[in-house]
C-alpha positions in Angstrom: 125.5 80.5 84.5 128.7 81.6 82.6 127.4 79.8 79.6 124.1 81.7 79.7 125.9 85.1 80.2 128.1 84.3 77.2 125.1 84.3 74.9 124.1 87.2 72.8 121.7 89.6 74.5 119.0 88.8 72.2 119.4 85.0 72.8 119.3 85.7 76.6 116.1 87.9 76.3 114.4 85.1 74.4 115.2 82.6 77.0 114.2 84.8 79.8 110.9 85.9 78.3 110.1 82.3 77.8 110.7 81.5 81.2 109.0 84.5 82.5 105.8 83.6 80.5 105.8 80.0 81.4 106.2 80.6 85.2 103.8 83.6 85.0 101.2 81.5 83.3 101.4 78.2 85.0 103.1 78.9 88.4 106.3 77.3 89.7 104.9 73.7 90.2 103.1 73.5 86.8 105.7 75.3 84.6 108.1 72.7 83.1 111.6 72.9 81.8 110.4 71.4 78.6 107.8 74.0 78.0 110.3 76.7 78.7 112.8 75.1 76.3 110.1 74.8 73.5 109.2 78.5 74.0 112.7 79.6 73.8 113.6 77.3 70.8 116.5 75.6 72.7 116.9 72.1 74.1 115.8 71.1 77.5 119.5 70.1 78.2 120.6 73.7 77.5 118.2 75.1 80.1 119.9 72.9 82.7 123.3 73.8 81.3 122.6 77.5 81.7 120.7 77.5 85.1 121.4 74.1 86.7 117.9 73.5 87.9 114.2 74.7 87.6 114.7 76.3 91.1 117.9 78.1 90.1 116.2 79.5 87.1 113.2 80.6 89.1 115.5 82.5 91.6 117.4 84.1 88.8 114.2 85.4 87.3 113.1 86.8 90.6 116.4 88.6 90.9 116.3 89.8 87.3 112.8 91.2 87.7 113.7 92.9 91.0 116.7 94.6 89.2 114.6 95.8 86.3 111.9 97.1 88.5 114.1 99.0 90.9 115.8 100.4 87.9 112.5 102.1 86.7 112.3 104.5 89.6 113.9 108.1 89.3 114.8 108.5 93.0 115.8 112.1 92.5 112.4 113.0 91.0 110.7 111.1 93.9 112.7 113.0 96.5 111.6 116.2 95.0 107.9 115.4 95.8 107.0 116.5 99.3 103.6 114.8 99.6 103.2 111.1 100.3 100.2 110.6 97.8 102.0 112.5 95.0 105.2 110.3 95.7 103.1 107.1 95.5 101.4 108.4 92.4 104.5 109.3 90.6 106.3 106.1 91.6 103.4 103.9 90.4 103.3 105.8 87.1 107.1 105.1 86.7 106.6 101.4 87.3 103.5 101.2 85.1 105.0 103.0 82.2 108.3 101.0 82.5 106.4 97.7 82.4 104.2 98.5 79.5 106.7 97.1 77.1 107.7 94.1 79.4 104.4 92.2 79.9 106.0 88.9 80.8 107.6 90.6 83.9 104.4 92.0 85.2 102.7 88.6 84.6 105.6 86.8 86.4 105.7 89.0 89.4 101.9 88.8 90.0 102.2 85.2 89.7 105.0 85.1 92.2 102.9 87.0 94.8 100.7 84.0 94.9 103.2 81.3 94.8 103.1 78.8 97.6 105.6 76.0 96.3 107.8 74.8 99.3 110.6 74.9 97.0 110.8 78.7 96.7 108.7 80.1 99.5 111.9 80.9 101.6 113.4 82.8 98.7 110.2 84.6 98.1 109.8 85.6 101.7 113.5 87.0 101.6 112.7 89.0 98.4 109.4 90.2 99.7 111.1 91.7 102.7 114.0 93.2 100.5 111.4 94.7 98.2 109.4 96.0 101.1 112.4 97.9 102.5 113.2 99.4 99.0 109.6 100.5 98.5 109.4 102.1 101.9 112.8 103.9 101.6 111.6 105.1 98.2 108.2 106.7 99.1 108.0 107.0 102.8 109.2 110.1 104.9 108.9 110.6 108.6 107.2 113.9 108.2 104.3 112.2 106.1 102.3 111.4 109.1 102.2 115.1 110.2 99.7 115.8 107.4 97.1 113.2 108.7 94.3 114.0 110.8 95.5 111.2 113.0 99.2 110.5 112.4 98.7 106.8 113.2 96.5 106.4 110.1 99.5 106.9 107.9 101.0 103.6 107.8 97.5 101.8 107.3 96.7 104.1 104.4 100.0 103.3 102.9 99.1 99.6 103.2 95.7 100.2 101.6 97.5 101.8 98.7 100.0 99.0 98.3 97.1 96.4 98.2 95.2 98.5 95.7 98.4 98.6 93.4 98.8 94.9 93.8 95.2 94.4 92.9 95.5 96.4 89.8 98.7 94.3 88.7 96.9 91.0 89.5 94.1 92.0 87.2 96.6 91.9 84.4 97.5 88.3 84.9 96.2 86.2 82.0 94.4 89.3 80.4 94.6 89.7 76.7 95.1 93.6 77.2 95.8 95.9 79.9 94.8 99.6 79.8 97.6 101.2 81.8 96.2 104.8 81.4 92.7 103.6 82.7 94.4 101.9 85.7 96.4 105.1 86.6 93.2 107.3 86.3 91.3 104.9 88.6 94.2 104.8 91.0 94.5 108.7 91.0 90.7 108.9 91.8 91.0 106.5 94.8 94.0 108.4 96.2 92.1 111.6 95.9 89.4 109.9 98.0 91.8 108.9 100.6 93.6 112.2 100.7 90.2 113.9 101.3 89.2 111.8 104.1 92.5 111.4 106.1 94.4 114.7 105.6 94.0 117.8 107.7 92.1 120.5 106.0 95.1 122.8 105.4 96.9 120.0 103.4 94.0 119.4 100.8 94.8 120.6 97.4 
């Protein structure tokens, strides 16, 4: 790993983007080190020198994407939002805008959600748990449930929104183009419907 970190930033990004693209397109099992090496314009031996194994490269990419994505959120701005739906919209917009110029990361993480290779499922399970805690801490507040007609609906509605957001992202995988603005407008409309149906009258805007 030290040899990889000693490379120039431009060279590191070239290698990472090549690996993200290959794993994102083919999945863990079908992506090959040779394909990654060709895409990165380096030798196959260099990939092993830098990362040790295909599995270690994949794990490195997972951690790399996690760090990039978590850095996209302005926690102070989200803390200033007093409404759950507004917080979710704001956080989704931050993530979408941040990933517009990093399509390989979005392609990779949507592929990782569907990954079932035994070699990496344990790592993915741990990462999913960590990501879930981060996401919940980012947007959920204890008082959010008080605005719902039935406070017990708050968590299921949150899960619906997460599945919806994942569905939008999954729709990008393999697409030639992705209209982020259209996605956000559609997401906002669906949030408005949920707000209208689940919130108490006094909290409707």
